[in-house]
C-alpha positions as CSV (number, residue, x, y, z in Angstrom):
1,F,91.2,27.7,144.8
2,G,95.0,27.4,144.5
3,R,95.2,25.8,141.0
4,V,93.2,25.4,137.8
5,N,90.5,22.8,137.9
6,A,87.9,21.5,135.4
7,A,85.0,22.4,137.5
8,W,82.0,24.6,138.2
9,L,81.4,27.0,141.1
10,E,78.4,26.9,143.5
11,F,77.4,27.9,147.0
12,D,74.7,26.8,149.5
13,S,72.4,29.2,151.3
14,E,69.2,28.5,153.2
15,D,68.1,32.2,153.6
16,F,69.4,33.8,150.4
17,N,67.6,36.9,149.2
18,G,68.3,39.7,146.8
19,R,70.4,39.3,143.7
20,V,73.9,37.9,143.1
21,E,76.1,37.2,140.2
22,M,79.0,34.8,140.1
23,S,82.2,34.8,138.1
24,I,85.1,32.4,137.4
25,S,88.5,32.7,135.8
26,E,91.9,31.1,135.4
27,Y,93.5,34.3,136.6
28,R,92.8,37.1,139.1
29,E,89.9,38.9,137.4
30,P,86.6,37.6,136.0
31,A,87.2,36.1,132.5
32,I,85.8,37.5,129.3
33,L,86.4,35.2,126.3
34,N,86.0,35.3,122.5
35,A,82.7,35.6,120.7
36,G,81.3,32.1,120.0
37,A,81.3,30.8,123.5
38,Q,77.9,30.0,125.0
39,H,78.7,32.7,127.6
40,R,81.8,34.6,126.6
41,I,81.5,36.8,129.7
42,K,82.1,34.4,132.6
43,T,79.8,36.3,135.0
44,L,76.2,35.3,135.3
45,E,73.4,35.0,137.8
46,P,73.5,31.5,139.3
47,V,70.8,28.8,138.7
48,R,69.0,27.7,141.9
49,N,68.8,23.9,142.7
50,G,67.2,23.6,146.1
51,N,69.4,25.6,148.4
52,T,72.4,25.4,146.0
53,Y,73.2,28.2,143.6
54,R,75.3,27.1,140.7
55,L,77.1,29.1,138.0
56,E,76.0,27.5,134.7
57,L,78.0,28.9,131.8
58,N,77.6,26.1,129.2
59,D,75.8,22.8,128.7
60,E,78.6,20.8,130.2
61,L,78.8,23.1,133.2
62,Y,82.6,22.9,133.7
63,E,85.2,25.5,132.8
64,G,88.8,26.2,133.8
65,V,88.4,27.6,137.4
66,R,91.2,28.8,139.7
67,Y,89.4,31.9,140.9
68,G,85.8,32.4,141.8
69,W,83.7,35.4,142.8
70,I,80.2,36.0,144.4
71,H,79.0,39.5,143.6
72,V,76.2,40.6,145.9
73,R,74.3,43.1,143.7
74,S,71.4,43.7,146.1
75,Q,69.8,42.2,149.2
76,D,66.6,42.7,151.2
77,A,67.9,41.4,154.5
78,P,71.0,39.8,155.9
79,W,71.6,36.2,154.6
80,H,74.3,33.6,155.0
81,I,76.5,31.5,152.7
82,D,76.8,28.0,154.3
83,K,79.3,26.5,151.8
84,I,81.3,27.5,148.8
85,R,82.8,24.8,146.6
86,L,84.1,23.7,143.2
87,V,82.6,20.5,141.8
88,C,85.5,19.1,139.9
89,Q,85.6,16.4,137.2
90,I,88.5,14.5,135.8
91,K,89.0,11.3,133.8
92,P,90.4,8.6,136.0
93,T,94.0,8.3,134.8
94,N,97.0,7.1,136.8
95,Y,100.4,8.7,136.8
96,N,102.2,5.6,135.7
97,G,105.3,7.6,134.7
98,S,107.3,9.8,137.1
99,F,110.2,12.3,137.1
100,Q,112.1,13.5,140.2
101,S,115.3,15.4,140.0
102,N,117.4,17.6,142.3
103,N,115.9,20.6,140.4
104,A,112.5,21.4,142.0
105,D,111.5,23.7,139.1
106,L,112.2,21.0,136.5
107,N,110.0,18.6,138.5
108,R,107.2,21.1,138.7
109,I,107.4,21.6,134.9
110,W,107.1,17.9,134.3
111,Y,104.1,17.5,136.6
112,T,102.4,20.8,135.6
113,G,102.6,19.8,132.0
114,A,101.2,16.3,132.8
115,Y,98.4,17.8,135.0
116,G,97.3,20.2,132.2
117,V,97.0,17.3,129.8
118,K,95.1,15.3,132.4
119,L,92.5,18.1,133.0
120,N,91.7,18.0,129.2
121,L,91.2,14.2,128.9
122,L,87.5,14.2,128.1
123,E,85.1,11.3,127.9
124,D,86.3,9.9,124.6
125,F,88.9,12.3,123.3
126,F,91.8,14.7,124.1
127,G,90.4,18.2,124.6
128,A,92.5,21.2,123.4
129,I,91.4,23.9,125.8
130,L,89.7,23.9,129.3
131,M,87.7,27.1,129.0
132,E,84.6,27.0,126.8
133,R,85.8,29.3,124.0
134,S,83.9,27.5,121.2
135,D,86.9,25.4,120.3
136,R,86.9,22.9,123.1
137,F,87.3,19.7,121.0
138,S,90.3,17.7,119.8
139,W,92.5,19.8,117.4
140,T,94.5,17.2,115.5
141,G,97.8,19.0,115.7
142,D,97.4,20.2,119.2
143,A,96.8,16.6,120.2
144,Y,100.3,15.6,119.0
145,T,102.1,17.1,122.0
146,S,99.3,16.2,124.4
147,Q,99.5,12.6,123.4
148,A,103.3,12.6,123.5
149,A,103.0,13.8,127.1
150,S,100.3,11.3,127.9
151,L,102.4,8.3,126.7
152,V,105.2,9.0,129.2
153,A,103.1,10.4,132.1
154,F,100.2,8.0,132.1
155,G,100.8,5.2,129.7
156,N,97.1,5.3,128.7
157,Y,97.7,3.7,125.3
158,D,94.1,2.8,124.9
159,F,93.0,6.4,125.2
160,V,95.7,7.7,122.9
161,L,94.5,5.1,120.3
162,T,90.9,6.3,120.8
163,N,92.0,9.9,120.0
164,L,94.0,8.7,116.9
165,H,90.7,7.1,115.7
166,H,88.8,10.3,116.6
167,T,91.1,12.6,114.6
168,A,92.1,10.3,111.7
169,E,89.6,11.9,109.3
170,Q,90.0,15.6,110.3
171,D,92.8,18.2,110.2
172,N,90.7,21.3,111.1
173,G,91.6,22.7,107.7
174,I,95.3,23.0,108.7
175,F,97.7,21.1,106.4
176,S,100.5,20.8,109.0
177,Y,98.1,19.2,111.4
178,S,97.7,16.2,109.0
179,M,101.5,15.8,109.3
180,Y,101.4,15.9,113.1
181,W,98.8,13.2,112.9
182,I,101.3,11.0,111.1
183,Q,103.9,11.8,113.8
184,S,101.3,10.9,116.5
185,L,100.8,7.6,114.8
186,M,104.6,7.1,114.8
187,D,104.8,7.9,118.6
188,Y,101.9,5.6,119.4
189,Y,103.5,2.8,117.3
190,Q,106.9,3.2,118.9
191,Y,105.5,3.2,122.4
192,T,103.1,0.3,122.0
193,G,104.3,-1.9,119.1
194,D,100.7,-2.0,117.9
195,S,101.3,-3.0,114.3
196,A,97.7,-3.8,113.6
197,T,96.7,-0.2,114.1
198,L,99.6,0.9,111.9
199,I,98.5,-1.4,109.1
200,H,94.9,-0.3,109.5
201,Y,95.9,3.3,108.8
202,I,98.3,2.8,106.0
203,E,95.9,4.1,103.3
204,N,94.8,6.9,105.5
205,A,98.4,8.0,106.1
206,R,99.2,7.7,102.4
207,F,96.4,10.0,101.5
208,K,97.8,12.6,103.9
209,L,101.4,12.1,102.8
210,D,100.5,12.1,99.0
211,R,98.4,15.3,99.4
212,A,101.4,16.9,101.2
213,Y,103.6,16.0,98.3
214,D,101.2,17.7,95.9
215,H,100.8,20.7,98.2
216,Y,104.6,21.1,98.9
217,G,105.0,23.2,95.7
218,T,106.9,26.4,95.5
219,D,104.6,28.5,97.7
220,P,102.2,26.2,99.6
221,T,99.1,28.0,100.9
222,L,98.6,27.5,104.6
223,S,95.9,28.4,107.1
224,F,97.9,28.2,110.3
225,Y,101.3,27.2,111.6
226,G,101.6,28.8,115.0
227,W,100.8,32.0,117.0
228,D,104.3,33.4,116.8
229,E,104.5,36.5,114.7
230,R,107.4,34.9,112.8
231,L,105.0,32.3,111.6
232,G,102.5,34.8,110.4
233,A,100.7,35.4,113.7
234,G,98.3,32.5,113.6
235,F,95.6,32.9,110.9
236,E,96.6,36.4,110.0
237,N,99.5,35.8,107.6
238,S,99.9,32.0,107.8
239,S,101.4,31.6,104.3
240,C,104.4,33.7,105.1
241,R,107.8,32.4,104.1
242,E,108.8,31.1,107.5
243,S,105.6,29.0,107.8
244,Q,106.1,27.7,104.2
245,N,109.7,26.7,104.9
246,A,108.7,25.1,108.2
247,Y,105.8,23.2,106.6
248,K,108.1,21.8,103.9
249,M,110.5,20.5,106.5
250,L,107.6,19.0,108.4
251,C,106.6,17.2,105.3
252,I,110.0,15.7,104.8
253,D,110.1,14.6,108.4
254,S,106.7,12.9,108.1
255,W,107.7,11.1,104.8
256,L,110.8,9.8,106.5
257,D,108.9,8.7,109.6
258,F,106.3,6.8,107.6
259,A,109.1,5.1,105.6
260,R,110.7,3.9,108.8
261,M,107.4,2.5,110.0
262,M,106.9,0.7,106.7
263,E,110.3,-0.8,106.9
264,S,109.6,-2.1,110.4
265,I,106.6,-4.1,109.2
266,G,108.3,-5.3,106.0
267,R,106.6,-3.0,103.5
268,S,109.8,-2.0,101.8
269,E,108.0,-0.9,98.6
270,L,106.1,1.7,100.5
271,A,109.2,2.7,102.4
272,S,111.0,3.3,99.1
273,I,108.2,5.6,97.8
274,Y,108.2,7.9,100.8
275,D,112.0,7.9,101.2
276,G,112.0,8.9,97.5
277,F,109.6,11.8,98.2
278,A,112.0,13.1,100.9
279,E,115.2,12.5,98.9
280,E,113.8,14.4,95.9
281,K,113.0,17.4,98.0
282,I,116.2,17.3,99.9
283,A,118.2,17.2,96.7
284,D,116.2,20.2,95.4
285,L,117.1,22.1,98.5
286,R,120.8,21.4,98.3
287,K,121.0,22.7,94.8
288,N,121.6,25.9,96.7
289,P,124.3,25.4,99.3
290,E,122.8,28.2,101.4
291,W,119.3,26.7,101.2
292,F,118.5,27.4,104.9
293,M,119.7,31.1,105.0
294,D,116.2,32.5,105.0
295,F,115.0,30.0,107.7
296,G,113.9,31.4,111.0
297,I,114.0,29.5,114.3
298,H,110.9,27.4,113.5
299,A,111.8,26.3,110.0
300,A,115.4,25.5,111.1
301,S,114.0,23.4,114.0
302,D,111.7,21.5,111.7
303,A,114.7,20.9,109.3
304,I,116.9,19.6,112.0
305,N,114.1,17.4,113.5
306,A,113.6,15.8,110.0
307,G,117.0,14.2,110.5
308,F,118.7,14.9,107.2
309,T,120.8,17.9,108.0
310,T,124.6,17.6,108.2
311,E,126.7,18.6,111.2
312,E,128.0,21.6,109.2
313,E,124.5,22.7,108.3
314,Q,123.4,22.4,111.9
315,K,126.4,24.5,113.1
316,A,125.5,27.2,110.5
317,M,121.8,27.1,111.5
318,Y,122.7,27.3,115.2
319,E,124.7,30.5,114.7
320,L,122.1,31.9,112.4
321,V,119.0,31.5,114.6
322,F,119.6,29.5,117.8
323,A,122.6,31.3,119.4
324,D,120.4,34.2,120.6
325,R,118.6,33.2,123.7
326,L,115.6,35.5,123.1
327,N,115.3,34.4,119.4
328,R,114.9,30.7,120.4
329,V,111.8,31.5,122.5
330,S,108.6,31.0,120.6
331,Y,105.4,32.7,121.5
332,S,103.7,29.3,121.6
333,P,104.7,26.5,124.0
334,F,103.5,24.1,121.3
335,N,106.0,25.4,118.7
336,Q,108.6,25.6,121.5
337,Y,108.6,21.8,121.8
338,F,110.1,21.5,118.3
339,I,112.8,24.0,119.1
340,I,114.0,22.0,122.2
341,C,113.8,18.8,120.1
342,A,116.1,20.5,117.6
343,L,118.5,21.6,120.3
344,A,118.7,18.0,121.6
345,R,119.5,16.7,118.1
346,M,122.4,19.2,117.9
347,G,123.6,18.1,121.4
348,R,122.8,21.5,122.8
349,F,121.2,20.3,126.0
350,D,122.3,23.2,128.2
351,E,120.7,25.6,125.8
352,A,117.6,23.5,125.7
353,M,117.4,23.6,129.5
354,E,117.9,27.3,129.4
355,T,115.0,27.6,126.9
356,I,112.8,25.4,129.0
357,N,113.4,27.6,131.9
358,D,112.5,30.7,129.8
359,C,109.3,29.3,128.4
360,W,107.9,26.8,130.9
361,G,109.8,28.0,133.9
362,G,108.7,31.5,133.1
363,Q,105.1,30.4,133.2
364,L,105.7,28.9,136.7
365,K,107.1,32.3,137.8
366,Y,104.0,33.9,136.5
367,G,102.0,31.6,138.8
368,A,101.0,28.8,136.4
369,T,99.4,25.6,137.7
370,T,98.8,24.5,134.1
371,F,100.6,25.7,131.0
372,F,99.4,28.5,128.7
373,E,98.4,28.8,125.0
374,V,101.0,31.5,124.5
375,F,103.6,33.1,126.7
376,R,106.5,35.6,126.6
377,P,109.1,35.8,129.4
378,S,108.8,39.6,129.3
379,W,105.3,39.3,130.8
380,N,107.1,38.7,134.1
381,L,108.8,42.1,133.8
382,A,105.5,44.0,133.3
383,L,102.8,42.0,135.1
384,D,102.1,40.8,138.6
385,D,101.6,37.1,139.4
386,N,98.4,35.7,137.8
387,D,97.4,38.9,136.2
388,A,95.2,38.7,133.2
389,P,97.5,38.2,130.2
390,P,97.7,40.2,127.0
391,N,95.2,38.9,124.5
392,N,96.4,38.4,121.0
393,Q,95.6,36.9,117.6
394,C,93.8,34.0,119.3
395,G,91.7,36.4,121.3
396,Y,91.4,35.1,124.9
397,T,94.7,33.6,126.1
398,S,94.0,30.2,127.6
399,F,95.8,29.4,130.8
400,C,95.1,25.7,130.5
401,H,96.1,24.7,127.0
402,P,97.5,21.1,127.0
403,W,99.5,21.6,123.7
404,G,102.2,23.0,126.0
405,G,102.7,19.5,127.4
406,G,105.3,18.4,124.9
407,V,108.1,19.3,127.4
408,V,106.9,16.3,129.6
409,N,107.8,13.9,126.8
410,W,111.1,15.7,126.1
411,L,112.2,15.6,129.8
412,T,111.5,11.9,129.9
413,E,113.2,11.0,126.7
414,E,116.2,13.3,126.9
415,V,117.0,14.2,130.6
416,L,115.7,11.0,132.3
417,G,116.9,9.4,129.1
418,V,114.4,6.6,128.3
419,K,113.0,6.3,124.8
420,P,112.0,3.3,122.6
421,V,114.3,2.2,119.8
422,K,112.1,-0.6,118.5
423,P,108.3,-0.5,118.6
424,G,106.9,-1.5,122.0
425,F,110.2,-0.9,123.8
426,L,111.4,-4.3,122.7
427,E,114.7,-2.4,122.5
428,F,115.1,1.0,124.2
429,D,117.8,3.5,125.2
430,F,118.6,4.6,128.7
431,K,120.7,7.6,127.6
432,P,120.5,10.5,130.1
433,H,121.5,14.0,129.2
434,P,121.6,15.7,132.6
435,G,122.7,19.1,131.5
436,S,124.5,21.5,133.9
437,G,123.2,21.3,137.5
438,I,121.2,18.1,137.2
439,N,123.0,15.7,139.5
440,Q,120.2,13.3,140.6
441,L,117.2,11.9,138.8
442,D,114.9,9.0,139.1
443,G,111.8,8.1,137.3
444,E,109.6,5.5,135.6
445,V,108.5,5.1,132.0
446,P,105.5,3.0,131.1
447,S,105.9,0.3,128.5
448,P,103.5,-2.5,127.4
449,A,105.6,-5.0,129.4
450,G,105.6,-2.9,132.6
451,N,107.4,0.2,133.9
452,I,111.0,0.8,133.1
453,Q,112.6,2.2,136.3
454,V,115.8,4.2,136.2
455,A,117.8,6.4,138.5
456,Y,121.2,8.2,138.4
457,N,123.3,10.1,140.9
458,L,126.3,11.8,139.3
459,D,127.8,12.7,142.6
460,K,127.9,9.1,143.7
461,G,128.6,7.8,140.2
462,E,125.6,5.4,140.4
463,F,123.2,4.4,137.5
464,E,120.4,2.0,138.2
465,I,117.9,0.4,135.9
466,E,115.1,-2.2,136.3
467,I,114.0,-3.7,133.0
468,P,110.7,-5.7,132.6
469,E,110.7,-9.2,131.2
470,S,111.0,-9.5,127.4
471,L,112.7,-6.1,127.0
472,K,116.3,-5.2,126.5
473,G,118.0,-1.8,126.6
474,K,121.2,0.0,125.9
475,V,122.6,1.8,129.0
476,W,124.6,4.9,128.1
477,I,126.8,6.2,130.9
478,P,127.3,9.9,130.2
479,K,130.9,11.3,130.6
480,T,129.5,14.8,131.5
481,K,132.6,16.3,130.0
482,R,134.8,14.4,132.4
483,S,136.8,11.3,132.1
484,I,135.7,7.9,133.4
485,T,138.3,5.8,135.0
486,E,136.3,2.8,136.2
487,I,132.9,1.1,135.9
488,K,131.6,-1.8,137.8
489,M,128.4,-3.6,136.7
490,G,126.7,-5.6,139.4
491,G,129.9,-5.4,141.5
492,K,132.1,-6.7,138.7
493,L,134.8,-4.6,137.1
494,V,133.9,-4.2,133.4
495,Y,135.8,-1.0,132.5
496,N,139.1,0.6,133.4
497,A,142.3,1.7,131.7
498,D,143.8,-1.8,131.7
499,L,140.7,-3.4,130.3
500,K,140.5,-0.7,127.7
501,E,144.1,-1.3,126.5
502,S,143.5,-5.0,126.1
503,G,140.3,-4.4,124.2
504,L,136.8,-3.8,125.4
505,P,134.3,-6.7,125.3
506,A,131.8,-6.6,122.4
507,Y,129.0,-5.5,124.7
508,I,130.7,-2.2,125.5
509,L,131.1,0.7,123.1
510,E,132.9,4.0,123.9
511,G,132.4,7.3,122.3
512,D,133.4,10.9,123.0
513,D,130.4,11.5,125.3
514,F,129.2,8.1,126.5
515,I,130.2,4.6,127.3
516,C,127.5,2.3,126.1
517,F,126.5,-1.2,127.5
518,K,124.6,-3.0,124.7
519,E,121.7,-5.4,125.2
520,V,121.2,-5.2,128.9
521,G,118.4,-7.7,129.7
522,A,115.6,-8.0,132.1
523,G,116.2,-7.5,135.8
524,K,117.8,-4.9,138.1
525,H,121.2,-3.6,137.2
526,L,123.6,-1.2,139.1
527,F,126.5,0.5,137.5
528,K,129.1,2.2,139.7
529,V,131.1,4.8,137.9
530,V,134.3,6.5,139.0
531,Y,134.6,10.0,137.4
532,Q,137.7,12.1,137.3
533,G,137.6,15.9,137.0
534,K,134.8,18.4,137.2
535,S,132.0,19.1,134.7
536,P,132.1,22.7,133.5
537,V,129.4,25.0,134.7
538,Y,127.2,26.3,132.0
539,E,127.2,30.1,131.8
540,E,123.7,31.3,131.0
541,N,123.2,33.7,128.1
542,I,121.6,37.0,128.7
543,L,118.1,37.7,127.4
544,I,118.5,40.9,125.3
545,Y,115.5,42.8,124.2
546,P,116.7,45.0,121.3
547,A,115.4,48.5,121.0
548,G,116.4,51.3,118.7
549,E,117.7,54.6,120.0
550,V,115.1,57.2,120.9
551,V,115.6,60.2,118.6
552,V,113.8,63.4,117.7
553,D,112.0,63.2,114.3
554,T,113.0,66.3,112.4
555,E,112.1,65.0,108.9
556,S,108.4,63.9,108.7
557,S,107.1,67.4,109.7
558,G,103.3,67.5,109.3
559,S,103.2,64.5,107.0
560,W,102.8,62.0,109.8
561,G,100.0,59.9,108.3
562,G,101.3,56.4,107.7
563,V,104.4,57.0,109.7
564,Y,102.9,57.2,113.2
565,G,99.6,55.5,112.5
566,S,96.7,56.4,110.3
567,D,96.0,59.6,112.2
568,G,99.7,60.6,112.4
569,Y,100.3,59.4,115.9
570,V,99.9,56.5,118.3
571,L,99.2,57.8,121.8
572,C,97.5,55.5,124.3
573,A,94.3,57.0,125.9
574,Y,94.4,60.0,123.6
575,Q,92.1,60.7,120.7
576,N,90.2,63.4,118.8
577,I,86.4,63.5,119.2
578,G,84.9,66.0,116.8
579,D,86.7,69.3,117.2
580,K,87.8,68.5,120.8
581,V,90.9,66.9,122.0
582,M,90.1,64.4,124.8
583,D,92.8,63.2,127.2
């Protein structure tokens, strides 16, 4: 059917006879899911309703369907199929945000991520998986990235609030998911300015944050941090050192976020408490100058996103775990979001775009119309388009898992460049980071006062913004590693070498990478920029898959047990059965 839908499969026939079965899947073979689903094998005889024969696999009927099959098992005489159809369902939600650049793949990533989130908007909460795998409900942490995407793509603040209510008292037994709920509250507050909801949840948030302080400890016990093997492979070894380090950094980040929210509503005494939690733990870390040396890519990302790392620490962490292109790809698009956020904080936008291409662009190359639960770029080297993926620690690999939607928010805030500075966008930044090869972009970002519309064309040197009434923004003109010789705002010369020598007006700030126009008010504004020179072209890193040299083992002799598996070997499709060797 071309793309994944939330739907069920049915056909019409007036003269059907015999026996058929029907199948559905998100990829090119009938799906078989984990134990726990109402029907884990997505193949079943249809239910007849008049002359309609419907595949009914669960009480809600719908599944994630891109491919469908009708298997004719037997027949008594010729018969005819009159119609085949998917009956689709979706929550009415408008695309109030938009993103269009000169890079078609980047546009597809934005809209594919948003579409996957939209398919999982259920009647009164954000779903976490389209297939009925027994876990089709709102997972608190999964919802963090889904809600972040929803805020910029749809602006459906009421529904994000509904899901905050829905998940406020649950964390699915996962400590980190309580912290992601705090960060979801922060996102919602920043985008809406809804201080009443923030105040309502102060005690709820404090319970979560205080529990995290007690749990922080030396070796916190965790039940899940991510599917990546470096994070303990999901539920298998979730209290491994990398997960513990990452969780601690997430706690610091959440304490600091909550403190900022409390400051904004005048609760300075609470801000002081949670700033104090963070300062205490940061001071403990820095008793060892090399406190981050055992951090992997996920823990380092969470540390950088917490906002307390110095430039020197970031440089050291970059060389330690980010410089290798393969190392900065997580198995989970959920965890990948935090890696690209960290790259942005370090000013490594070209590397972030490269990583987006590896993770989310790689899924598009695989044939994705919605983003996956897990993904490795190497799948594209071994599998054909839309093949069944390798299953893993989570069992069935979902091809419509909206936790991969965080990239939608990232592209809006970092590449389009619009993000709130004060709650409700009363003050916001238009600060685009195009990265190499992005020359044109236009889009809209929902705000409570209406859509903020922006566009830029680096070849023409044009930056446009339309600001709704009651809002004001800072407009940051990127230098793109060139020099700027002149800027006109609304046709008036406001920046050139002569003006710079005589002293820039107070509303203009200049830095190494941007020229900033402060407090640009409501209305349409056009900036014409004259650039000099050429932006350097980013040279992509090579994905290197390390493998040891193949050698002949002359040492283990007959004592192979425990070296090459429990039987002394690991050979696919080869096993001993009794006294016979079967190939």
